[in-house]
N, C-alpha and C positions, 0 to 999 in steps of 0.2 A: 624626941625630935626637937622639942622646944629648947632644951639645954644645948643640943648640938647646934641649933641655929644661933643661939646667943653666943656660943663659942666662936663661930665664924665671924660674927660682927665684932666681937672683942679682938680677934686677930687682926682686923682691919683698922679699927678706930683707937685701940689702946696702945698698940706697938709704937706709934710715933711719939707718945708721951713718956716713954721709958728711956731715960737718959743714960743710966748706968749700963755698961756692957755686960756686967755679971747678971744684973736683973733682967736684961733682954735675953740672955742665954737661958736663964731659969724659966722665964716666961715662955720661950720657944719650946723648951722641953715639956712644960706643963701643957701647952696647947697640943703638942704631938701625942701625949698620953691621952688627952681627952678625945683626940681624933680617933685613936684606937678604940676607945669606949664607944664612939659614934659608930664605928664599923660593927661592933658587937650588937648595938641596938638596931641598926638598919638592916644588916644582912641576916637572912634566916638560915643560911647554910653554914654549919660549923667549919667545913673545909675552907670555904671562902674567908671566913673570919680568921682562921689561922694563917692563911697565905698573906692577906693584907696586913694582919697584925705583925707578921714576921718582917714584911717589907718596911713597915713603919718603925719597928724596933731597930732595924738596920740603919734607917735614916737617922734615928736619934743617936745611935752609936757613932756614926760618921760625923755628925755635927759636933758631938762632944770631943771626938778625936781632933777635929779641925780647930777647936779652941786651944788645944795644947800644941798641936803640930800643924800650923797653917801652911797650906800649899795649894797650888793651882789644881794639881791632879786630884787631891783629896776634895777640893771644893767642887770640882766637876762631878766626882762620884757621888758626893752627898746630894748635890742638886738633882742628879739623874734619878737616884733612888727616891727622893722626895717627890719628884714629878710622877714617877710610876705609882707611888702610893696614892697621890691625889687623883690621878686618872682613874685608878681602880675604885676609889671611894666615890668619885663622881658617877661612874657607870652604875655602881650599886644603887645609889640614890635615884638615878634616872629610871632604872628598871623598876624600882619600888613605886615610883610615881606614875609611870606610864603603863606598866605591864599589868598591874593589879586591876581587876575589873569591878572592884567594890564601889561603894558610894563615895561621894566627895566628902571628906572629913577634914577637920582642922589639921590632923597629922599629915594628910596628903598635900594640903596647901603649904604647910611649913616645909615639907620635903621639896616641893617645887621651888620655893624661894631659896632653900639651902643649896639646891643644885645650881641655881643661877649665880649665887655667891661663889660656889666652888668653881664655876667656869672662870670667874675673874681671878681667883687665887691661883688656879692651875696654870692659866695662861701667863701669869706674872712669873711663875717659876720657869715656865718654858722660855720666856724671853730672857731671863737671866742665864739659863743654860745656853741659849744661842749666843749671848754676849761672851760667855766664857769660852765657847768653842770657836766662835768667829769674832774676835776682838774688833770693835768698831762697827758691829752690825747695827747699833743704835746710836743716834746722836743724843748724848746725855748732857745735861747741864752740870758743870763743875765735876767732870769725870775724875780729875786728879784730886787725890785726898779724900775721896768718898769712901766711907767704911762699907763693910758688907751689909750691915743693917740698913744703912741709907740706900744702898743699891736695891735691896729687896723692897723697901718702901717706895722707891722711885718707880720700879717696874710694876708694883701693885697699883700705884696711881695711874700709870700709863695703860695698864690692862683694863681697868674699869672705865677710863676715859674712852678707850677704843671700843669697848663692848657697848657703851651707851652712845657711841658715835658723836661725842662732843668734839674731839679733835682740837685741843687747844694749840698744839704745834710746838710746845716747849720740849717735848721728847718725840723724836721721829725715827722710823725704821729706815735704814740706809741700805743694808744688804738685801738682795732679791729674796733670799729665803725668809728673812725676817718680815719683809713686806707681804709675802704670801700668807704667813700665819696671822699677820695683822688683818688682812682682808678677810680671812676665814673667821676670825673672831668677830669682826664687825657683822658678818652675815649671820653668825650664830646669835649674836646679841639682838638682831632684829627678828629672826625667824623663831627663836625659842619662845618668846612671850606669845606670839600668834598661835603656834602649835599647842602650847600649854593651855591657852584659853579655849581652843577648839576641843581639846581632850576633856577638860573639866566640864564644859557645857554638854558634851555628848554623854558623859557619865551621869551628870545630873538629870538629864532628860530620860536616859534609859532606866534610872532607878526611881523616877518620880512615880508614885502610885497613880493608877488610872482613876479618873473621876467617876464617882458613883453618886446615886441619888440625884439631888438637885444640880450637882456639878456635871452630870452626864448630859450630853447634847440630846435634846428631845427629838423623837422621831416625828415624821409627818402626821401619823395617826394621833400621837399625843398632842401635837399642836392643834389639830382639829377638835379634839375633845376639850381642850382648854378654851378654845373660842366658843364652843357650844355652851360651856358653863358660864362664860361671861354674858352671853346673850340670855340664858335662862338659868338663874341660880338654883331653881328647884330641880334641875336635871340631876339625876344620880347616875354614877358610872355603871 
């Protein structure tokens, strides 16, 4: 889970520093393969691993095909398959974090953070898919001449700005459908931390061992006996 979380942060913070188109493509394929390994680590069910792994491999194949035969239809298909893969992966992580009734561990906390980062990445892919299907759904800076990699980075930036409710205003949703998803992400960005905190606190309290010995609350009879001993140290129980 630690490696998976580092991978997600690398996908956000390292991509803008890769100038070469070839290096960006190889980096994207590398991240996709590591996402597949993340599914293997997170999901306990072999069937679910195969399904999500097959979807991820399909997304990788479409992205490679897009490098040699670029086209709008192929771009839409690749974005849609990637979106399905990320949604499936996010659901698997959320189930692992919230459904398990075990104690609060470092792995559980890391999974919760990974789910939050996956929210931002998934919504960025969703926004790009909307822009492809509904051209002009977003008001983007310097739309003309923007490469595919720059579009992905712009929507990732807009996604995390929306989820944290910063709202700088340099990128805005114009189409009603896009606005609906933007509002939904803003709600998730506010409700998820509160729900997560309540869940972690409840698990910590439920798995905290009951106090014994001196930590146990004294009964009224015990309190009376202690008072008697203070008054008369020679008194034996």
